[in-house]
C-alpha positions in Angstrom: 0.0 -0.2 -0.3 2.9 2.3 0.8 4.5 1.6 -2.3 1.3 2.5 -4.5 1.3 5.5 -2.5 4.8 6.3 -3.3 4.3 5.6 -7.0 1.1 7.7 -6.9 2.9 10.6 -5.2 5.6 10.3 -7.8 3.3 10.3 -10.8 1.5 13.3 -9.4 4.9 15.3 -9.2 5.9 14.2 -12.6 2.5 15.6 -14.0 2.8 18.7 -12.3 6.5 19.2 -13.7 4.5 18.4 -17.0 2.0 20.7 -16.6 4.7 23.5 -15.7 6.8 22.7 -18.8 3.8 22.7 -21.0 3.0 26.1 -19.8 6.6 27.5 -20.0 6.7 26.0 -23.8 3.1 27.8 -24.4 4.6 30.9 -23.1 7.7 30.8 -25.4 5.8 29.7 -28.5 3.4 32.8 -28.1 6.7 35.0 -27.7 8.0 33.8 -31.0 4.9 34.8 -32.8 5.2 38.4 -30.9 8.8 38.6 -32.0 7.9 37.6 -35.6 5.2 40.1 -35.7 7.0 42.8 -33.7 10.1 42.4 -35.5 9.1 42.2 -39.1 6.9 44.9 -38.6 9.8 47.3 -37.5 12.0 46.4 -40.8 11.3 46.8 -44.4 12.1 43.7 -46.0 13.1 45.6 -49.4 15.4 47.9 -47.7 19.2 47.0 -46.6 19.1 47.3 -43.0 21.3 44.1 -42.0 21.8 45.2 -38.4 18.4 45.6 -37.6 17.6 42.1 -39.7 20.7 40.4 -37.6 18.9 41.3 -34.3 15.6 40.1 -35.3 17.1 36.8 -36.4 18.9 36.5 -33.3 16.2 37.3 -31.3 14.1 34.4 -32.9 16.9 32.2 -32.8 17.3 32.4 -29.1 13.7 31.8 -28.5 13.9 28.8 -30.8 16.5 27.4 -29.0 14.7 28.0 -25.7 11.4 26.1 -27.3 13.7 23.1 -28.4 15.1 22.8 -24.6 11.6 23.2 -23.2 10.2 20.5 -25.8 13.1 18.1 -25.0 12.6 18.4 -21.2 9.0 17.8 -21.6 9.5 14.5 -23.9 12.1 13.4 -21.2 9.4 13.7 -18.3 6.6 12.2 -20.6 8.6 9.1 -21.2 8.6 8.5 -17.5 4.8 9.1 -17.3 2.9 5.6 -17.0 -0.1 5.4 -19.1 -3.4 5.4 -17.0 -7.1 4.8 -17.6 -8.4 8.4 -17.6 -12.0 7.1 -16.1 -9.8 6.0 -13.0 -7.6 9.2 -12.3 -8.6 12.5 -14.3 -12.5 11.7 -13.7 -11.6 11.3 -10.0 -9.4 14.4 -9.9 -12.5 16.3 -11.3 -14.5 15.2 -8.3 -12.1 16.8 -6.0 -14.3 19.4 -4.0 -11.4 21.8 -3.2 -10.5 22.9 -6.9 -9.4 26.4 -5.6 -6.5 24.6 -3.7 -5.7 21.8 -6.5 -6.8 23.1 -9.7 -4.9 19.8 -11.6 -8.0 19.1 -13.5 -8.7 22.3 -14.8 -5.1 22.7 -15.9 -4.8 19.3 -17.2 -7.9 19.8 -19.5 -6.8 23.5 -20.8 -3.3 21.9 -21.5 -4.6 19.0 -23.6 -7.1 21.2 -25.5 -4.1 23.8 -26.1 -2.2 21.0 -27.4 -4.6 19.8 -29.6 -5.4 23.0 -31.1 -1.5 23.7 -31.7 -1.1 20.5 -33.3 -3.9 21.3 -35.6 -2.3 24.8 -36.5 1.1 23.2 -36.9 -0.6 20.6 -39.5 -2.3 23.4 -41.3 0.6 25.5 -41.3 3.0 22.8 -42.7 0.6 21.9 -45.2 0.6 25.6 -46.7 4.3 26.2 -46.4 4.8 22.6 -47.9 2.8 24.2 -51.0 5.3 27.3 -51.5 9.3 27.3 -52.7 10.6 29.3 -49.8 14.1 29.1 -51.3 12.9 31.2 -54.1 11.3 33.7 -51.7 12.8 37.4 -51.2 12.8 36.5 -47.5 15.8 34.4 -48.2 18.2 37.4 -48.1 17.4 37.5 -44.1 18.6 34.3 -43.3 21.2 33.6 -46.1 23.4 36.9 -45.8 24.7 36.1 -49.3 23.1 37.4 -52.5 20.0 38.8 -52.3 17.0 37.5 -54.2 15.7 39.2 -57.2 12.4 40.5 -56.6 9.7 40.0 -59.4 8.6 43.4 -61.1 5.6 44.1 -62.4 5.1 45.5 -65.9 1.3 46.2 -65.7 1.9 50.0 -65.8 4.3 50.2 -68.8 1.9 48.7 -71.2 2.0 50.8 -74.5 -1.1 52.8 -75.6 -2.1 50.8 -78.4 -2.5 47.7 -76.4 -4.8 49.6 -73.8 -7.0 51.0 -76.6 -7.4 47.5 -77.9 -8.6 46.0 -74.6 -10.9 49.0 -74.1 -12.3 48.3 -77.4 -12.8 44.8 -76.8 -14.9 45.4 -73.4 -16.9 47.6 -75.5 -17.9 44.9 -77.8 -18.5 42.5 -75.1 -20.7 44.3 -72.9 -23.5 45.7 -75.0 -25.3 47.5 -72.4 -22.1 49.3 -71.6 -20.8 52.4 -73.9 -17.0 52.8 -73.4 -14.6 55.3 -74.7 -11.1 56.2 -74.1 -9.2 59.7 -74.2 -5.8 60.8 -72.9 -6.3 64.6 -71.9 -3.7 64.1 -69.1 -0.9 62.6 -71.3 -0.1 59.0 -71.5 -2.6 57.9 -69.0 -5.8 57.0 -70.5 -9.2 58.1 -69.1 -12.0 55.7 -69.7 -15.4 56.8 -69.4 -18.3 54.2 -69.1 -21.8 54.9 -69.7 -23.9 51.9 -68.2 -27.4 51.9 -69.7 -29.4 54.8 -68.3 -28.3 54.3 -64.7 -24.9 55.6 -64.4 -21.5 56.9 -65.7 -18.2 55.9 -64.4 -14.9 57.6 -65.0 -11.5 55.3 -64.8 -8.3 56.4 -65.1 -5.5 53.9 -66.3 -1.9 54.1 -65.9 -1.1 51.2 -68.4 -3.3 48.4 -66.8 -3.3 49.7 -63.5 -6.6 51.5 -62.4 -5.5 54.5 -60.5 -8.8 56.4 -60.0 -12.5 55.9 -60.2 -15.5 58.2 -60.2 -19.2 57.5 -60.3 -21.9 60.0 -61.2 -25.5 59.6 -62.2 -26.6 59.5 -65.8 -27.8 62.9 -66.0 -24.3 64.3 -64.5 -21.0 64.8 -66.7 -17.4 64.6 -66.2 -16.6 67.9 -67.6 -15.6 71.2 -66.4 -17.3 74.7 -67.6 -14.4 74.9 -70.1 -15.2 71.4 -71.7 -11.9 69.6 -70.0 -12.2 66.4 -68.3 -13.0 66.5 -64.5 -11.6 63.6 -62.5 -12.1 65.3 -59.0 -15.7 66.2 -58.6 -18.0 63.9 -56.8 -21.6 63.3 -57.6 -24.5 65.4 -55.9 -26.3 62.3 -55.2 -25.5 60.2 -52.1 -26.1 57.1 -53.7 -23.5 57.5 -56.3 -21.2 58.7 -54.0 -21.6 55.6 -51.9 -21.0 53.6 -55.2 -17.6 55.4 -56.1 -16.4 54.3 -52.4 -17.5 50.8 -53.3 -15.6 51.3 -56.6 -12.5 52.2 -55.1 -12.7 49.2 -52.9 -13.3 47.0 -55.8 -10.5 48.7 -57.7 -8.3 47.3 -54.9 -9.7 43.9 -54.8 -9.3 43.4 -58.6 -5.7 44.4 -58.7 -3.6 41.8 -60.5 -0.1 42.8 -60.9 1.0 40.0 -63.0 -2.4 39.3 -65.0 -3.5 43.0 -65.1 -5.7 42.7 -68.1 -7.9 40.1 -66.2 -8.4 42.7 -63.2 -9.7 45.4 -65.6 -11.9 42.7 -67.3 -13.0 41.6 -63.9 -13.7 45.3 -62.7 -15.7 46.0 -65.9 -18.0 42.8 -65.2 -18.3 44.0 -61.5 -19.4 47.6 -62.6 -21.7 45.9 -65.1 -23.7 44.8 -62.1 -25.1 48.0 -61.2 -27.5 48.0 -64.5 -30.3 46.9 -61.9 -29.3 49.5 -59.2 -32.7 50.7 -58.8 -34.7 47.7 -59.8 -33.1 44.6 -57.7 -34.2 44.2 -54.1 -31.3 43.3 -51.4 -30.0 39.8 -51.6 -30.3 39.4 -47.6 -33.3 41.5 -46.5 -35.3 41.4 -49.6 -36.3 45.1 -49.4 -35.6 47.8 -52.2 -34.9 50.6 -49.9 -32.9 50.8 -46.4 -32.3 54.3 -44.9 -33.8 55.8 -48.2 -31.0 53.9 -50.2 -31.2 51.1 -53.0 -28.6 48.5 -52.5 -25.7 50.1 -53.6 -23.1 47.1 -52.7 -22.2 44.3 -55.4 -20.6 41.1 -54.3 -17.2 40.7 -55.9 -17.9 37.3 -56.8 -21.5 36.6 -57.6 -22.4 40.4 -58.0 -25.4 39.9 -55.5 -27.0 43.2 -54.5 -26.7 44.2 -50.6 -27.6 47.2 -48.6 -24.5 48.6 -47.2 -25.6 47.5 -43.9 -26.7 44.0 -44.8 -23.6 42.9 -46.6 -21.6 42.2 -43.3 
């Protein structure tokens, strides 16, 4: 009986030691993510700052070594633990009436959940990282210290004007309900004016295949000044089209594709065509035509379904 008590007491001490090591390991792993977030937010990977980069890497290496040591200690302690039937031990621990003094069961349960969650996240991260060739990443220059990897450059803004005009003409032929014209009153940048049925007018400024500026106005409004020049700055006098201008700016960023720039412009034109039923389509969520005296001004980036600004969340 005394021998069993001694064994039980030894197992309890080892369990407590394993809990302490697990909590210590958790603290250091969290510290790694904080160091990664703080360190890489302070430096710009495109700049040549070897001292700052070396300091971040040294701090990360020290923390990783500490995690490695903690994990080794935890494995050593785990090898000495004897597998037990949970119904004979853990369930009995949960019945302890003095949980405030001996919170062993709650700590075990918390450690078990945290370990399972960490294992799931590590598995997902491994699968994602295995799909990418990290040796070709520009971040390799931080760890290697040798030749800096060449960064891919986008040529979307250096497209000849004739190619831009050809793409605009193709879009004009593909969308029968959209009248698309192009002019260059600002130099090499193309100013594309879009008339969507009898609903709205949009002005898009292109630098090559990169959308730089978008404004939307009502069908009865113009993008010209009093002296006949193109006006890209003035906003619509109607609140509904000012709201659509904000949504179009968000769509401009969403469809930005530096390595497939023509696809980005085609997708943006297709998304803008979704406003052809601006005043006739109900909200896809609430089914109402008006909300706060406004029609559904948001169009989903994938389905182009109409939503009120308050229903799209």
